[in-house]
SEZA-962248 format. One record per residue (C-alpha): residue number from 0; residue in one letter; x, y, z. Coordinates in Angstrom, 1 decimal, decimal comma, m for minus. Each point is the difference from the previous one (the first is absolute). Layout:
BEGIN
 num residu     c1     c2     c3
 NUM      A      X      Y      Z
...
This chain:
BEGIN
 num residu     c1     c2     c3
   0      M  158,5   80,0  279,8
   1      N    0,6    0,3   m3,8
   2      M    2,2   m2,3   m2,2
   3      F    3,0    2,3    0,5
   4      H   m0,2   m0,3    3,8
   5      L   m0,6   m3,7   m0,2
   6      S    3,1   m0,4   m2,3
   7      L    2,2    2,0    2,5
   8      A   m1,2   m2,1    2,9
   9      T    0,6   m3,2   m1,9
  10      L    3,5    1,1   m1,0
  11      M    0,9    0,9    3,6
  12      L   m1,4   m3,3    1,3
  13      I    1,8   m2,1   m2,6
  14      T    3,4    1,7    0,0
  15      G    0,0    0,3    3,8
  16      S   m0,6   m3,7    0,4
  17      I    2,6   m0,9   m2,7
  18      N    2,6    2,1    1,8
  19      T   m0,2   m1,9    3,3
  20      L   m0,5   m3,4   m1,7
  21      S    3,0    0,6   m2,4
  22      V    2,3    0,7    2,8
  23      K   m1,1   m3,1    1,9
  24      W    0,1   m2,1   m3,1
  25      A    3,6    0,9   m0,5
  26      D    0,8   m0,9    3,6
  27      T   m1,3   m3,5   m0,6
  28      M    2,2   m0,7   m3,0
  29      T    3,4   m1,5   m0,4
  30      S    2,4    0,7   m2,8
  31      E    3,6   m0,8   m1,0
  32      S    2,3    2,1    2,2
  33      S    3,3    1,6   m1,0
  34      D    1,8   m3,0    1,6
  35      G   m1,9   m2,5   m2,2
  36      Q   m2,3   m1,3    2,7
  37      Q   m3,8    0,3    0,2
  38      R   m0,8    2,5    2,7
  39      G   m3,2    1,8    1,1
  40      F   m0,4    3,6   m1,1
  41      D    0,6    1,9    3,2
  42      H    0,8    3,5   m1,0
  43      P   m2,4    2,5    1,8
  44      F    2,2    3,0   m0,6
  45      L    0,3   m0,7   m3,7
  46      Q   m3,8   m0,3   m0,1
  47      A   m0,4    3,3    1,8
  48      C    2,2    1,6   m2,7
  49      G   m2,5   m1,4   m2,6
  50      M   m2,8    1,6    2,0
  51      F    1,7    3,4   m0,1
  52      L    0,7   m0,4   m3,7
  53      G   m3,7   m0,4   m0,5
  54      E   m0,7    3,1    2,0
  55      M    2,5    1,9   m2,3
  56      M   m2,2   m1,0   m2,9
  57      C   m2,7    2,3    1,5
  58      M    2,2    2,9   m0,9
  59      V   m0,1   m1,1   m3,6
  60      A   m3,8   m0,2    0,3
  61      Y   m0,2    3,5    1,5
  62      Y    2,0    1,6   m2,8
  63      A   m1,9   m2,0   m2,7
  64      L   m3,4    1,2    1,4
  65      R    1,3    3,5    0,3
  66      W    1,2    0,0   m3,6
  67      R   m3,3   m1,4   m1,2
  68      R   m1,9    2,7    1,9
  69      Q    2,1    2,8   m1,4
  70      R   m0,2   m1,3   m3,5
  71      A   m3,8   m0,2    0,2
  72      L   m0,1    3,6    1,2
  73      A    2,3    1,1   m2,8
  74      R   m2,3   m1,6   m2,6
  75      A   m3,0    1,7    1,4
  76      R    1,7    3,4   m0,6
  77      D   m2,1    1,5    2,7
  78      P    1,7    3,1    1,5
  79      D   m1,5   m0,9    3,4
  80      A    1,0   m3,6   m0,2
  81      P    3,3    0,2    1,9
  82      Q   m2,0    1,1    3,0
  83      E   m1,6   m3,5    0,1
  84      L    3,3   m1,4    1,2
  85      G   m0,9    1,5    3,4
  86      P    1,9    2,4    2,2
  87      P    3,8   m0,1   m0,2
  88      E    1,7   m2,6    2,2
  89      T    1,7    1,0    3,2
  90      P    3,8    0,0   m0,6
  91      F    1,7   m2,9    1,8
  92      S    3,3   m1,8    0,2
  93      P   m0,1   m3,7   m0,9
  94      L    2,1   m0,6    3,1
  95      I   m3,1    0,5    2,2
  96      F   m0,9   m3,6   m1,1
  97      L    3,3   m1,5    1,2
  98      P   m1,2   m0,6    3,7
  99      P   m3,2   m1,8   m1,0
 100      A    1,9   m1,9   m2,7
 101      M    2,4   m1,2    2,7
 102      C   m2,9   m1,1    2,2
 103      D   m1,6   m1,7   m3,0
 104      M    3,3   m1,8   m0,9
 105      T    0,5   m1,2    3,6
 106      A   m3,6   m1,1    0,5
 107      T   m0,3   m1,8   m3,4
 108      S    3,3   m1,9    0,6
 109      I   m1,1   m1,2    3,4
 110      Q   m3,5   m1,0   m1,3
 111      Y    1,5   m2,0   m2,8
 112      I    2,3   m1,8    2,5
 113      G   m3,1   m0,7    2,1
 114      L   m1,9   m1,2   m3,1
 115      T    2,7   m2,7   m0,7
 116      L   m0,7   m1,4    3,5
 117      T   m3,8    0,2    0,2
 118      Y   m3,1   m0,4   m2,1
 119      A   m1,2    2,4   m2,8
 120      S   m3,4    0,4    1,6
 121      S    1,4    0,6    3,4
 122      F    2,4    2,5   m1,5
 123      Q   m2,9    2,0   m1,5
 124      M   m2,1   m0,2    3,2
 125      L    2,8    1,0    2,4
 126      R    0,6    3,1   m2,1
 127      G   m3,2    1,4    1,5
 128      A    2,0    0,7    3,1
 129      V    1,1    3,3   m1,7
 130      I   m3,4    1,5    1,2
 131      I    1,0   m0,6    3,6
 132      F    3,3    1,8   m0,2
 133      T   m1,2    2,7   m2,3
 134      G   m2,8    0,8    2,5
 135      L    2,4    0,1    2,9
 136      F    2,6    2,2   m1,8
 137      S   m2,7    2,3   m1,3
 138      R   m1,2    0,5    3,6
 139      I    3,6    0,7    1,3
 140      F    1,6    2,0   m2,8
 141      L   m3,0    1,5   m1,9
 142      R   m2,1    0,7    3,2
 143      R   m3,0   m1,7   m1,7
 144      R   m2,9   m0,8    2,2
 145      F   m2,0   m3,2   m0,6
 146      Q   m3,6   m0,9    0,8
 147      W   m0,5   m3,0    2,3
 148      F   m1,1   m2,3   m2,8
 149      K    3,3    0,4   m1,8
 150      W    1,9   m1,3    3,0
 151      F   m2,5   m2,8    0,1
 152      G    0,8   m0,8   m3,7
 153      I    3,7    0,0    0,9
 154      G   m0,7   m2,5    2,8
 155      L   m1,8   m2,3   m2,4
 156      I    2,9    0,2   m2,4
 157      I    2,5   m1,0    2,8
 158      I   m2,2   m3,0    0,9
 159      G   m0,3   m1,0   m3,7
 160      L    3,8    0,2   m0,4
 161      A    0,5   m2,2    3,1
 162      V   m2,5   m2,5   m1,4
 163      V    1,8   m0,2   m3,4
 164      G    3,4   m0,4    1,7
 165      L   m1,4   m2,7    2,3
 166      C   m1,5   m1,9   m2,9
 167      D    3,5   m0,1   m1,7
 168      M    1,4   m1,5    3,1
 169      L   m2,7   m2,6    0,7
 170      Y   m0,4   m1,4   m3,4
 171      L    3,6   m0,3   m1,2
 172      H    0,7   m3,0   m2,2
 173      P    3,0   m2,3    0,3
 174      A    2,9    1,4   m1,9
 175      H    2,9   m0,8   m2,2
 176      H    2,7    2,3   m1,2
 177      K   m0,5    2,1   m3,1
 178      N    3,0   m1,3   m1,8
 179      E   m0,9   m3,6   m0,5
 180      T    1,2   m2,4   m2,7
 181      L   m1,7   m0,4   m3,4
 182      V   m0,9   m3,6    0,8
 183      E   m2,0    1,2    3,1
 184      T   m1,7    2,6   m2,2
 185      Q   m1,0   m2,6   m2,5
 186      S   m1,5   m2,2    2,7
 187      N   m2,1    2,9    1,2
 188      L   m1,7    0,2   m3,4
 189      Q   m1,9   m3,2    1,0
 190      S   m1,8    2,0    2,8
 191      P   m3,7    0,7   m0,4
 192      L   m1,2    3,1   m2,0
 193      F    0,1    3,3    1,9
 194      H    2,7   m1,3    2,3
 195      A    2,9    2,4    0,2
 196      E    2,7   m2,1   m1,4
 197      Y   m2,1   m1,4   m2,8
 198      Y   m1,5    3,2   m1,2
 199      G    3,2    1,9    0,4
 200      G    1,9   m2,6   m2,1
 201      S   m2,6    0,1   m2,7
 202      I    0,2    3,8   m0,2
 203      Q    3,8    0,5    0,4
 204      G    1,4   m3,2   m1,5
 205      L    2,3   m2,6    1,5
 206      N    2,7    2,4    0,9
 207      A   m2,2    2,0    2,2
 208      L   m1,3   m0,7    3,6
 209      V   m2,8    1,4    2,0
 210      S    1,2    0,9    3,5
 211      E   m3,3    1,2    1,6
 212      S   m0,2   m3,3    1,9
 213      N    3,7    0,0    0,6
 214      K    0,0    2,4    3,0
 215      S    0,8   m0,3    3,6
 216      S   m2,1    1,8    2,7
 217      S    2,9    2,3    0,8
 218      D    0,3    1,0   m3,7
 219      V   m3,7    0,9   m0,3
 220      L    0,0    1,8    3,3
 221      L    3,0    2,0   m1,0
 222      G   m1,5    0,8   m3,4
 223      D   m3,3    1,3    1,7
 224      I    2,0    2,1    2,4
 225      L    2,1    1,5   m2,7
 226      I   m3,1    1,0   m2,0
 227      V   m1,7    1,6    3,0
 228      C    3,2    1,9    0,9
 229      A    0,4    1,3   m3,5
 230      Q   m3,4    1,6    0,4
 231      V    1,5    2,3    2,6
 232      I    2,3    1,4   m2,7
 233      V   m2,8    0,2   m2,5
 234      A   m2,0    2,0    2,6
 235      T    2,9    2,3    0,5
 236      Q    0,2    0,6   m3,7
 237      M   m3,7    0,9   m0,2
 238      V    0,2    2,4    2,9
 239      Y    3,0    1,7   m1,6
 240      E   m1,8    0,3   m3,3
 241      E   m3,0    1,5    1,6
 242      K    1,9    2,5    2,2
 243      F    2,7    1,2   m2,4
 244      L   m1,0   m0,9   m3,6
 245      A   m3,8    0,8    0,0
 246      K    0,8    3,7   m0,5
 247      Y    1,5   m0,8   m3,4
 248      D   m2,4   m0,4   m2,9
 249      V    1,9   m3,0   m1,5
 250      P   m1,9   m2,3   m2,4
 251      P   m0,2   m3,4    1,6
 252      L    1,6   m1,9   m2,9
 253      Q    2,9    2,4    0,0
 254      A    0,4   m0,4    3,8
 255      V    0,0   m3,8   m0,3
 256      G    2,5    0,2   m2,8
 257      W    2,4    2,2    2,0
 258      E   m0,2   m2,4    2,9
 259      G    0,6   m3,0   m2,2
 260      T    3,0    1,7   m1,5
 261      F    1,6    0,8    3,3
 262      G   m0,9   m3,4    1,4
 263      F    1,5   m1,9   m3,0
 264      L    3,2    2,0   m0,1
 265      T    0,6   m0,3    3,7
 266      L   m0,8   m3,7    0,3
 267      A    1,9   m0,9   m3,2
 268      T    3,1    1,8    1,5
 269      L   m0,5   m1,9    3,3
 270      L    0,1   m3,3   m1,9
 271      I    3,7    0,5   m0,5
 272      P    1,0   m0,1    3,8
 273      M   m2,6   m2,7    0,6
 274      Y    1,9   m2,2   m2,5
 275      F    2,9    0,0    2,5
 276      I   m1,8   m0,4    3,3
 277      P    0,0   m3,7    1,2
 278      V   m3,1   m1,2    1,9
 279      G    0,5   m3,7   m0,1
 280      P   m2,2   m2,7   m1,6
 281      K   m2,9    0,5    2,3
 282      F   m0,8    3,5   m1,4
 283      G    2,0    0,0   m3,3
 284      N   m1,5   m2,6   m2,3
 285      N    2,5    0,6   m2,7
 286      P    3,4   m1,5   m1,0
 287      R    2,0    2,5    2,0
 288      H   m2,3    0,3    3,0
 289      V    0,0    3,8   m0,1
 290      L   m2,8    2,4    0,8
 291      E   m1,0    0,4   m3,6
 292      D    1,7   m1,4   m3,1
 293      A   m1,5    2,0   m2,8
 294      Y    2,1   m1,8   m2,6
 295      D   m1,3   m3,3    1,1
 296      G   m3,6    1,3   m0,1
 297      L    0,4    1,3   m3,5
 298      Y    1,6   m3,3   m1,0
 299      Q   m2,9   m2,0    1,3
 300      L   m2,5    2,3   m1,7
 301      F    1,6   m0,5   m3,4
 302      H    0,1   m3,8    0,5
 303      N   m3,7   m0,4    0,8
 304      G   m2,6    1,4   m2,3
 305      Q   m2,8   m0,3    2,5
 306      L    2,0    1,7    2,6
 307      M    0,8    2,9   m2,3
 308      T   m3,8    0,2   m0,8
 309      A   m0,8    0,3    3,7
 310      F    2,6    2,7    0,5
 311      C   m1,1    2,0   m3,0
 312      G   m3,6   m0,4    1,2
 313      T    1,0    1,7    3,2
 314      V    1,6    2,9   m1,8
 315      V   m2,9    0,6   m2,5
 316      S   m2,8   m0,7    2,5
 317      I    1,2    2,6    2,6
 318      A    0,1    2,7   m2,7
 319      F   m3,6   m0,7   m1,2
 320      F   m1,1   m0,5    3,6
 321      N    1,3    3,5    1,0
 322      F   m1,7    1,5   m3,0
 323      A   m3,3   m1,7    0,5
 324      G    0,0    0,7    3,8
 325      I    0,6    3,7   m0,5
 326      S   m2,7    0,1   m2,7
 327      V   m2,5   m1,8    2,2
 328      T    0,6    2,4    2,9
 329      K   m0,4    3,0   m2,4
 330      E   m3,0   m1,2   m2,0
 331      M   m1,8   m1,8    2,8
 332      S    1,2    0,2    3,6
 333      A    2,6   m1,2    2,5
 334      T   m2,7   m2,1    1,6
 335      T   m0,5   m1,9   m3,3
 336      R    3,7   m0,6   m0,1
 337      M   m0,1   m1,5    3,5
 338      V   m2,9   m2,3   m0,9
 339      L    1,9   m1,1   m3,2
 340      D    3,1   m0,7    2,1
 341      S   m2,0   m2,3    2,3
 342      V   m1,3   m1,8   m3,1
 343      R    3,6   m0,3   m1,2
 344      T    0,9   m1,8    3,3
 345      M   m2,9   m2,5   m0,7
 346      V    1,3   m0,5   m3,5
 347      I    3,6   m0,7    1,2
 348      W   m1,4   m2,3    2,7
 349      G   m2,2   m1,9   m2,5
 350      V    2,9   m0,5   m2,5
 351      S    2,3   m1,2    2,7
 352      L   m2,6   m2,6    1,0
 353      M   m0,7   m1,0   m3,6
 354      V    3,6   m0,7   m0,9
 355      G    0,7   m1,7    3,3
 356      W    2,3    2,6    1,6
 357      Q   m2,0   m0,3    3,2
 358      R   m3,1   m1,6    1,4
 359      F   m3,3    1,5    1,1
 360      H   m0,5    0,7    3,7
 361      V   m3,1    1,5    1,5
 362      L    2,2    1,8    2,5
 363      Q    1,7    2,0   m2,7
 364      L   m3,4    0,9   m1,5
 365      L   m1,0    1,4    3,5
 366      G    3,2    2,0    0,1
 367      F   m0,6    1,5   m3,4
 368      A   m3,6    0,8    0,9
 369      L    1,2    1,9    3,1
 370      L    2,5    1,9   m2,1
 371      V   m2,6    1,1   m2,5
 372      C   m2,4    1,0    2,7
 373      G    2,6    2,0    1,8
 374      M    1,0    1,8   m3,3
 375      C   m3,6    0,8   m0,8
 376      I   m0,6    1,4    3,4
 377      Y    3,2    2,0    0,0
 378      N   m0,8    1,5   m3,4
 379      D   m3,5    1,2    1,1
 380      L   m1,9   m2,6   m2,0
 381      V   m2,1   m1,2    2,9
 382      F   m0,7    2,3    3,0
 383      A    0,2    3,4   m1,6
 384      P   m2,3   m0,7   m3,0
 385      G   m2,5   m1,8    2,3
 386      I   m0,2    2,9    2,5
 387      K   m0,3    2,5   m2,9
 388      Y   m2,8   m2,1   m1,5
 389      L   m1,9   m0,2    3,3
 390      R    0,5    3,7    0,6
 391      G   m1,4    0,9   m3,4
 392      R   m3,0   m2,3    0,5
 393      F   m1,0    0,7    3,5
 394      C    1,6    3,2    1,2
 395      T   m1,5    3,4   m1,0
 396      R    2,2    2,2    2,2
 397      R    3,7    0,5   m0,1
 398      D    1,9   m3,2    1,0
 399      P    2,9    0,4    2,5
 400      Y    1,7   m2,7   m2,0
 401      A   m0,1    1,9   m3,3
 402      N    3,8    0,2   m0,2
 403      L    0,5   m3,7    0,6
 404      D    2,7   m0,3   m2,7
 405      N    3,7    0,1    0,7
 406      E    1,1    3,4    1,5
 407      S    3,4    1,3    0,5
 408      E    0,6    2,0    3,1
 409      E    1,5    2,8   m2,0
 410      T   m1,3   m0,1   m3,6
 411      G   m3,6   m1,4    0,3
 412      P   m1,5   m2,8   m2,1
 413      V    2,5   m2,1   m1,9
 414      E   m0,2   m3,1   m2,1
 415      P    1,2   m3,4    1,4
 416      E    3,8   m0,1   m0,2
 417      R    1,5   m1,7   m3,1
 418      S    3,1    0,5   m2,1
 419      I   m0,2    2,9   m2,4
 420      Y    1,1   m2,5   m2,7
 421      E   m3,0   m2,3    0,8
 422      R    2,0   m3,1   m1,0
 423      E    1,0   m3,3    1,5
 424      T    3,2   m2,1   m0,6
C-alpha cells in the first residue's frame, strides 16, 4: 500500500466516522426554537435532506474531474489522447436512478429517526443487517446460489445483531427528558469527566444537552427495530441497482450525484406536506407538533453555531466519504472497503465512549465481534482462501472444489453483491 492508497483509506475512515458522529452530535443538542423555548434538535427529515445535498456535491466532483482530465488531454495535444477517456458511455435516462433514490430517501429517513432513539455505535453495527436481506433477495430475485459458508456467515450476523440489541436493552441508564431546564444542565456540569452530561456540556455549551442517557427502553428498542427494518429497503435498492443499472456504464460519482439530486428534490418537496401533518408531542418535538417543521429546524440551526457546524459536517463528510469509498473500491478492492467500514464502527464506538455518550459493555463487544466474523466469512475472507491455500500446497491433481467462489446458476462466477455505487449513507 503506497501513500496514495493510505491517504484514500484514511480519508474514507475519517469522513465516514464524522458523518455518523455529526448526525448524532446534532441529535444531542438543544437550541432556541421558533417559539423562543429551548428544544432538542429533532429533525431527522431535515438531516436526511442535508445528506442528499452532500450526495449532490458528488455531481460537482464528477464534472470537475472530467473537466480536468479533458484539459490535461488537450494540453498533451496527442491525436490519440481522446481514446484514453475510454469507450463511449452507454446512453441512459437519468430517470433510471429515481427508484433507487426513493429507496435511499426512505431508508435514510427511517435510519435517522432510529438514530435519534438509540446509540451511535448500535446504529453503525445494526446497519450490518443489510447483508442478511441482500443475500436473501439475491437468492430470490437474482437466482444467485450461495456456498454453505455464506449462509453460516449470515447466521453469525443474525446472532451478532441480536446480541447488540440485547445489550441496548440490558444496560439502559435511568433517563430524563431531552428538553430539560438550563439550571439542570448547569448542575450536570459538576459530574465527573467522561460522564455524558459533563462532557456534552463542555462540548456544546450551557444551552445544549446530551440525551444519550435520557432514553427509555421502548425508545431504544424502537430505534434498533427501525434501523434494522431500513436495511430491508437498502437491500431492495442494491438488488435493483445490480439487476437493472449494472448494464449501464455510469461513472459512480455521477450515479451518486443523480441519486442525491432526485432524493433531495423529492424529500424537500415532501417537507411541505409534513409541515401540516400533526403527530402530537410524543413524535413531534417541535412547537407545532407536526411530522417535520423545517422552518423550526432551520431556525434552530441559525441560533446555535455548534449545531450548524454538526449539520454542515454531515453534508460535507458524506460527499467526501462517497468519493473516498468509490476510490478505495477502484484503487484497492471492495474487501478493503469492508475492512475500513468495520474499523469505522470501532472509531464511532470509541468516540462515543470517550465523550460519555454511552458506557462500555463486554456484551456489545461480543456482538461486534460476531458481526465482523460473519461479514468476513460472507465475503470469502476465511473459508475460500483457506481451502485454496491448502489445495495449492497439498493437492497436485484437479480439486473438485476449484470453483468454490460464488456462482450464479445462469451466468457463472460473480462477485459478492454490492451496490454499483459502492457507497454508504
